N, C-alpha and C positions, 0 to 999 in steps of 0.2 A: 576651423570648425564653423560651418555656416549655420546661422539661426534665422528664423523668421518670426516676426511679431504677428500673433494671431488673436482674434477675438471670438472665433467660432470654436465649438468643442472639438477636441482632437479626433473624436469618433462621433460622426453624425448618425444618429439612429433614426431611421425612417419611422414616421408616425404610422401606427397601425390603425385600422378602422375600429371605431367604437371603443369598447372597454379594454381592448388590448393596449391602448395608449393611455390607460388610466392607472394611477398609483395612489393607494391609501397608505401613508406611512406615518410613523411616530418618531419623534426624536427623544431618546431616553438615556438617562445617565444618573450618576451620583450628583449631589448638590455641588455647584461651582465647577463642574467639568466643562461647561460652556454650551449647554443645549440651546438656551434662548439666543445666544450670540450666533450660533450656527444657523438658527431659523431666520434671524434678522438678515444675515448675509444671503441666504437663499432668496428671501423676498426682494432684496436689493438687486441681486443678479437677474432675477426673473422680471424685474421692473414692476413689481407689485408695490414697492415703495421707492421713493427717489432719494431718500437719505436714510442712513442707518441710525437708529437710536441705540444708545448703549445701556446695558443693564446697570452698570455702576453709576450712571447719571440719572437712573430712574426714568429713562425715555424709550425703553424697548417697546416696539409695537405690540408684541405678544403679551407683555406684562402690563396690561392696561388697568388692572385693579389698583386702587390707591395703596392697599397694603403691600402689593407686589413692588410698586415703585419705591415705597418707603424702605423696604427691607432688601431690595435687590435680589429677590428670589422669586421663582414661579410658584404660585399657590394653586391656581386653577388651570387645568389643561385648556389651551386655546386652539381653536380650529381656524385654518386658513386654506386657501387654494392658490395655485399659480401654474404657469405654463413654462415648459422647458423642452426645447427641441421637438416641438409639435406634440408633446405629451402633457396631459393635465395631471397635477399632483395635489392631492389633499394632504395637508400636514397637520398633525396635532403635536404641539410642544407641551410635553408633560412636566410636572414638577419633579425635582430630585430629592426633596426632603421627605424623610420617612413618614412624617406626620400627615403627608398628603398622598399616601400610597394608594388610596381609593381612586384618585385621579388617574394614576398610571394603570391600575387594574382595569378600570372601565374602558380606557383608551385602547389598551392592548387587545381587549376582547373584540373590538370592532375593526382593528387594523389588519392589513394584509402583509405588511412588512415594516421593518424598523431600522433606524440608524442608531447604533449604540455609540455614544460619545465617551471617550476616556481621556483623562488628563495624562499627557505624556510624561509628567513627573511622577504622579501618584499611581498610575496604572489602574488596576481594578480596586475600587473602594467598596465599603460596606453596602451602600445603597445600590451601586451598580450591580452587585451580586444579586440583590433582591429583584431588581427589574429584569435581570437576565433570566432568573428562574421563572418569573411571571410570564415572560415571552416564551420560554420553553413550554410552560403549562398550556398556553393558548396556541402553540404551534406556529409562532410568528417567525418567518425567516428574517435574518438581519445581516447588515454589513457593519463593520466597525470603522470609526473615524478617530484616529489618535490625534487629539487636539492639543493646542498649546505647545507645538514643537519648538516655538521660539523662546520658551521659558528656560530659565537657568535650571539645569538638572534634567532637561528633557532627555528621554531615553526610549527610542522607538522599540528597540529589541526587548528592553526590559518590560515595556507595557504589553507587548505581544506575549511575552513569556508569562506575565501575570494572568493573561486571559486563559492560557493553558492550565496554569497551576491552580488558580482560584475558581475558575468556571468549568474546568474539564472540557473546554470547547476545542475546536480545531480551526484556529485562525490561519488564514492564508493571505500573506501580504501580496497585493497586486501592484503595489508601488514600493519603491525604495527611496526613503528620504535622502536628500543631498544636504549634508550639514545638519547642525542642530543648534539650539539656543540662538544667539544673534547671527550665527552663520547659516541658518536654515534658509536656503535660497531657492530650493525647487525639489522636484521629485523625478524619479525615473519610472516611466510607465513600463512595467515588466511584460505586458502583453504585446505592445507595439514596439518595445525597445527603443524608446525615444526619451531624450532629456527634456523636461518641461520646467522652464525657469520662470519664477514669479517676477512680474514687473512691479516694482515698489509703488509707482505712481498710478498704476492701472486700476486700483480698487477692485481687484479680482476679475475685472472684465477682460483684461488682456494678459497674455503670457508669451514667452518665447519658446519655440520648439527647435531642437537641434539634435545632432547625433550625440551619443553618449561619449563623454571625455575618456581618453585612453586609460587614465588612472582609475576610473571607476568601472571600466568594461568588465574586468574579471569578476568583481563582486556582483555586478548586475547579472552576469551570465549564471553565476551560482544561484542567486535568488530566483531567477527565471526558471532554472532547472528544477528547483524545489517546488515552485508553483505548478509547473507542468506535470510533475510527478503526481501531485494531488489531483489536478484536473483530469489526468488520464484515467483515473478510477471511474469516471462518469461517461467515458466515450471510448469504445473499443477501437474505432478508427484512429482517434488521436493517440491511443496507447501504441498502436502499431507504428505510427509515424515517429512517436517519441523514442521507442526502442530501437528503431532503425536510423535514428538521428537525421530524419528527413525534415524539410521545412514544414511548419504548421501554420495555417492561416489564422489571422486574428479572430475571424468569425467562429472558427472551430473552438478556439480557446474560450471565447466569451460564452459560447453555447454550453460547453462543459462546466465552466464555473457557475453559470446560471443554474444548471441542473443540480449541481451539488449544493448550491445555496438554497434552492427551493425545497429540496428534501431535507434540509437542515443538517447535512453531514459536514458542511464547511461554512466558515464565515470570512468572506473577503475583507481585507484590512487596507485602509488608506491613511494618509498622513496630511496634516495641515495645521494652520493657525487661523481660526475663524476671525479672531479679533483683528488680525492684520490682512484679512481677505485672502489668505493663502490656502489653496487646495479645495475650497468649497465647491467650485464649479466642477471639478473632477469627481467629487463625491456625488454631485447631482447626476452626472453622467452615469455613475455606477448604480444609482437608484433606478434609473431607466433600464440599464443593461442587465442588472442582476437581481432586482427585487420583483415580486410577482404582480401581475395585473389581477383584478378580481376574478378573471376567468381561469387563473392558474392556481387558485387556492381550492381546497376541497369544498364540496357543497356544505352549507351550514346545516347543523343537526338540530333536531327538536323532537317533540313527542306529540301524539294525537291528544287533543284536549279532552276527549271522552275516555281515553284509556292510556295512561302514562306508559304502559309496557310496550305500546306500539311506537317504534322509532320511525321518524320521518326526516326527509331532507329537502332542501331547496337549493337550486342552482342559480348562479348569477345570470339570469336570462329574463329578458323583457316579457317573454311569452308565459312565464311561470306565474302562479298566483302571487299577489303582492305579500311580502313579509318584511318587517323592519324591526330593529331593536332600538329602544330608547336607552342611550348610554350616558346622558348628562342632562341635568335640568338647571336652568337659571331662573329663579323666582323674580319676576318683575311686576311692577304696578299694573301694567297693561295685560298681564297674563303670563303664565310660565312659558319660557323659551326652552323647548326640548330638542336636543340634538338626537338625530336618528341615523342609523346605518341601514340603508335599503339593501336587503340581501337578495330579493328576487322580485320580479314583476316591475311595475311602474307605480310610484307613489304620486297620486294626482291631487292637486289642489281641489278641495271640495269632496274628496272621497270619505266614505263612512267605513271605518275599520273596527275590528273587534280587538279588545284587550283580554286575552284568555285568563289573566290573573283575576281580574275583577268581574269578568263576564259582561262588561258594559261596552257600549259603542263609543268611539271617539270620531269627531269630525275634523278633517284636515282643513281648517279654515284659511290659514295663511302659511305658505311654504317659502323658504328662502335659503340662499347660500350665505355663509357667514365668513367674513375676514376679520379675525380678532373681534373688535367691537363695531365693525361696519357690516351692513346687511344689504342683500340684493334679492328682491322678490322674484320667484320663479313659479311656473305653472305645474311643473312635474320634476321628479327626481327618479332616475333610472336605477336598476339593480347595480350594485357595486359603488354607488355614490353615497356621500354623507351630506345630509341636509338638516335644516332646523325648522321646527313647527311651532307656531304660536297658538296658545289657547287650549292645549289639551287639559282636560279637567281632572282625570283620575289616573294619569300615567306617571310612573316613577321610574327611576334608574333600574334597568334590567328587564323592564316590561317588553313584551312582544306586541306589535300591532300587525294584524293580518287580515286577509280576505275573510269575511264572515262565512262565505259559502265553502271555503276550503281552509279551515283554521289549522294553525300549528302553534305550539308553544316552544319557542327557541330556548336552548339551554341558558340558564340564568348566569349572571355574573356573581361570583362569590366575593365577599368582603371580609377583612379581618375584624376581630372584635375590638371594641374600644378598651383602653387600658387605664385611663385616668379620668377622674371626675372632679368637678368643683360645684359648690352650691352657688346659685346666682339669684339676685333679687334687685328690683328697681329701687333707686334711691327715693323716688316719690311713689307713694301707694297708688296714686291715680294712674301710673304708667303700667300697672300689673297686666291689664288686658293687652296693651300695646306690646309688651314684652312677649306675651304668649303668641301673638300673631307673628312677631319677628322670628322667634325661635322655630315656629312651625315652618316658616319659609326656609330657614337654614337646614332643617331636618329634611325637607323635600329635595334640597340641592345636594346634600352630602350624606351618603349612605353610612359613613362611619361616625357621624355625629348623632348622638341620642339625647333625649331629654325625658325626664320623668319626675312626677311629684311624689315625694315620700308621704304616704298616708298619715303616718304617726305624727309628723312634724309640719306637714304642709309645705316643706321646702322644695324648691325646684332644683333638680340636680342635672347638670349637663355633662356628657361624657364624650371623650374623643381619643385620638391616637397619640397625644402627647401634649406637653405644656405649650408648645408653639401653636399647635392646632387650636387649642381652646383660647389662647391669647388672641389669635387672629379673629376668631369668632366674636369674642368680647369687643375687640376694636371695631369690627364691622357693625355691631349693635350700636356703638357710639357714633360712628361716622355716617353710616348709611341710613340707620333707622332713628338717629338723633335721640338715643336712649341713654340716660345716665344709670349705670348699674354698678353693683358691688359684688365681689365674689369672695367665697371662702378660700382657704388655702387648698392646694391640690390634694386629692386623696385617691387612693388606689381603687381601681374597679375590680374588686375581688369577685369571685364566683363561689358557689356552694355546691357540694355534692353530699349525698347521703353516705354515711360511714358504712352502714350495713343494711341489707334487706330485712324487711319485717312485714307483719300483717297488722292492720288496725281496724277497729270498728268505730265508725263515726255515727253518733246518734244526734240528729238535729230535730229536737222536739220542742215546740213552743205552744203553750196553751194560754190564751188571753181572753177567754169568753168568746163564744161564737166560733167561727172556723179557726183552727190552729194550723201549725206547720208540722209535718211529720216526714222524716226520711232517715233511713238507716242504710249506710253503705259500708260494706266490708271490702277493704282494698289491700292487695298484696303489692308491696314496693320492692323493686330490685334496683340495685346500684350497678348498672351494666352499661357498656358502650352502646350507644344508639346512633341512628343515622344523624349526621351533622351535630353530634353531641347533644341532641335535643331531648324532647319529651315524647314518650310513646305510651299511648293509652290502649289497653287491651280489654275487650268485652268478653268476659267468661261467664256471663249470666246464663243459667239454665233453668228451665221450668217457669220462667216469668217471675222470679223472686223480685226483680225490679222491672216495672213496666218499660217497654221499649222506648217510649217517649221521654223517659227520665235518664236513660243511660248516658246519652251525650251530655246531659246537664252535669252529671258527676264529673265527666271528663273535662268540661269547661271550668269547673271549680278547682280541679287539680291543676290544670294548666295555668290558672290565674296565679296560684302561689308559686308554681315553677318559674314563671316569668317575673313576678314582682319580688320574690325572695322572702316573703313573710316579714317578720320583725326586723331582720337585719337589712333587708332591701337589696341583697345581692342575688342576681338571678342564679338558678340552678343549672347544672349540666348532667347529662346521662342518667335519666330517671325513666324506668318503665313501671307503669302502674296498671295493675289488672283488677278490675271490678269483678269479684267472683261470687258475691252474695249480697243480700240486703233485704229490706222490708219496705213496704209502702202501705199507705192507708187509703181506703176508697175515697174519703172525703178530704182529709187534711193534707195529703201529699200534693206537691206542686213542683214545677220546674225550679223555682227559687229555692225550695227546701232541699232538693237533691244537689243543686249547685253549691249551697251552703255546706251540705254534708261532705262534698268533695274538698272544699276549702278546709274543713275541720279535719278530715282524714289526713291531708298532707301536713297540717300543723302538728298533728299527733306524731306523724312519722319523723318530723324534724326534732322532736324533743330529745335533747342530749344525743343527737345522732347526725350532726353535720360536721363536715370538715371544710374549711375555707381553702380556696385555691388562689394563688397570686400570680400575676403576669411576670414572666422573666424576659429580659431584653438581651439581644446580642449587642454587645458594646465593643466598639473598636476605637482604641485610643492611639494617637500618633504623637510622639514626644521625642526630644533629643535623648540620646543614650544616657546622659548624665542623670536624667530624672527617672530612669526606668524603675529603680528600686522603690521610689516613693509612689509612683503610679501603681505598681503591682500591689504594694502594701495597702494603699488606699482602697483598691478594688476588693482585696481580700477582706478588709474591715467592713465592707458593705455587703457581706455575705456572697461575694462574687466568686466564680470559678474561673481562673485564668487558664485558657486552653492552649494558647499558642502565642509565641513572641517571634515576630519577623523583623528582618532588617531591610531598610531602604536607604542606602547612603548612610548618613549619620543619624537617621531617624530610626526609632524602634516602634513597631506596630504591635500593640497588645490586644489580643482578641479574648473576650471573656463573656460569660453569661451572668447577669446580675439582676436581682429583683428590682422592678421599677420603683418600689417603695423606698429603696436606698439611693435612687438616682436624682431625686428632686434637688435642684440648684447645684447639680454636679459641675456645670460649666464654671461657676465661680471657684469651686474647690480645685478644679484642674488648673485654672489660671494661676491660682496661688501656689500650687505645688510645682508648676513648671515655669514660673516667672513669665507667664503669658505666652509661652512657646508651644503649648500642647493644644491639640484639637481632638474632638471625638465625634462619633456618630453612633446612633443606636437604632435598632428596629426590634419589633416584637418577635419573640422566639416561641414561647409556649407558656401554658399555665401549669404550675406545680403546686403540690400541697404546701400550705403555709406551716412552718414549724409549730408544734402543738402549743408551746408557751405563748407565742404571739397570737395564735388562733383563739385560745381560751380567753385571752385578755380582751380581744375585740368582741367575741361572742358575749362575754360578761358585761360589755359596755364600758370596759375600763380604759379604753383609748379614746381620747378626745380627738376625733378626726376633723373637727372644724377648727 
């Protein structure tokens, strides 16, 4: 068997002109599946960096934040770009921890393709399921990389099967791993039918290519047959050749696989071990061969800013009017650094663009390309590219920037609700203003982080996606902003809904000598499903019972309570309020009086008429079989519903739905119950009604949440 040592890719793809040779991809997966290590190896192979930093040493290029290096996890999505085989690739390394799901959400919104990384031992895990669904929602084609094939217990076929079972996907292996665990020595390329052997000392840059060994030939032929069977669904000529058992060219196979990938009917699967530099270069080849360029994704959709019912679209073409979406903000002392995806036209340095959400103009004063925390100034960024802008004044995540003469509002990015809160205050009273400035910066950067002051107590409450999320924010305040703060214990981010619909009459009448205040508002409240679970205000005034200029003021007062939550401070969901009658006074009525009447009307509607809702989490626990009973019993005692118990070797995987109120400090309880051998992950599932006994206690103020 002859073999040749190679350093070039087994398949050299010719660079295409312009955007055809451009790729915008994300690396996505469950926490600890190896996303950041994969990205480090890509940067090393493409000579963007000359030595690889390891996540476990806190030296990964893409994990450049202090908190990331300390914890060994990715917190903020980082952007970089590199060159491979004459193609330019923009890469966003996203976090795997559920608390930072907003980073994944906004990244997938602006990407054209993704590499889903799976642990060869664990297969599909809880958060990999979440990011997969997010990618489905945004229509992002992807390939799979089964990582950590050198780990004890690695099972390529098992991991592929878990993609079918857990994700309902159609994975198509385009490689067959040779060996596993410490014997993982190479892969068989099922398209070219060649054996590719890793060179241990080559740091991924070199490999040996040879004919397939006789003992593996039959298995390889079977796997190739299965791959071709799927590929033939996307090419009639290939199907004819396949049925007649005629030779099929590599180009034809790649074209069919690419077609199936781009329409999201299949997901090609590769194998490797990023930590040991194995298989990453072949995965990079597949990014170019199988994932789309900006020209191959559908035009971006939006609406006319003057009439939301008119749908519009923009193509990735330099000749189109410029449109871009801000998908990430980093608040810096010199001005916000805003990452944008340019969807159409050319984004020019010095351009004056419209932000449809605010109706204000923004000047593109400085434009740059970003590699993790390094920057390179540029004069323009074309359609299909990702760039960063410094100094935008009123632009936040999800905002559109567009040509003022041909405006468009691109479809927004949706983010999940925060589920956990803590009170926060500075240790020194003199730092109160400094804390407000720091919190405002974090709010600008993170769409799932919220802060509000409770009117009744003056307390500042911060809310986020989980304990780790808020812990990271608090540590940032200490290290980055040099603020000493103290927090209360975590509390649940409840919501409220009206128990039943009713009508109220709110009379806001004040006489204090001279001009008084007078407003009467009759409002009908309905507890119904509304758009985005929000607030709907309906004007049913006839005959001028309430003057036109005051109607919106009533709506503003109603919305104020809807958002602030009144006495309890928990925001409402699903309220429709119709102003159907009222009274005004020629002299004493004012905008303030009618806004106050709206506030009063909602407060009256709340009286003995609210139900609290609490967030439930999807919880996945992995523990040895001997601890299964105690794990299930403990989850049941936490008001949990155990839905499924799976096996993976001697591990048992318990999937359940549990209220977050019962999950505080769960990691310590699980360690104790499993002698330190259990692990868990959780993600937000939905809001449900809180049991009446608990709800009554909180409403009556009987629970000390601090």
